[in-house]
C-alpha positions, 0 to 999 in steps of 0.5 A: 316959723316954717313948718317942716315938710315931711314925705308921706310913706304909704303902707300896703293897706293904704293903697287901692289897686285897680285893674287895667286892660291894654291892647298891644296890637300895632305897638312897638315893644320897648315903648309899650313895655316901659309904659306897662312897667310904669303902671305895674310899679305904681309910678303914676300914682301920687301915693308911690312909695318905692319900697311898697308894691303900690302898682296896679294889675295890667292885662295885655291882650293881642300880644301876637300883634306887637311889632319891632322896628328895624331889623330886630325881627331877624336879629333879636335873640332871647337867652335862657339857661336850664341850670345845667352845664351846657344848658344855654338856650337861644331862641330867635324872635321869629320862633318865639312870636310864633310859638309863645307870643306872650313871652315877648312882652313878659321878657320886655316888661320884666327887664324894666322891673327891679330885680329884687323881692319887690320886683318878683311881686310886682311882675305877678300882677302882669297878665299877658294873652296872645288873643283878644280873649282873657279870663279876667272879666269878673275884675272889670279891668278899665280899658286904657290906651297907651 
């Protein structure tokens, strides 16, 4: 008789989480963010379980050197709301990259993560810094090229 194949589901305690260091200089935002979201979610691991946070920590440096293609630098706008009536705030990409360059990547990766409780836990493992300095040296992040 043939043995039935069953899918193995892993628990949070069975998963080993690693730290990765990624350089964003010269990369395109969308392609780069999708690869980072892949690492955060844990889809690169054979132990991937959809309902468990099995991804790794990702530290992104040089977020101020990220680029858009085409006319997106002039046309891209970011929307947020204060929660009050009439509290809509629109920010242009050029202003956002000048004032808060790390938010551009945070918004892009956040859009590729599930919008539920698990997604809120996953996005906490993303650390983005505008320059090449970061305070996560004690975690010894493994440098990878995306």
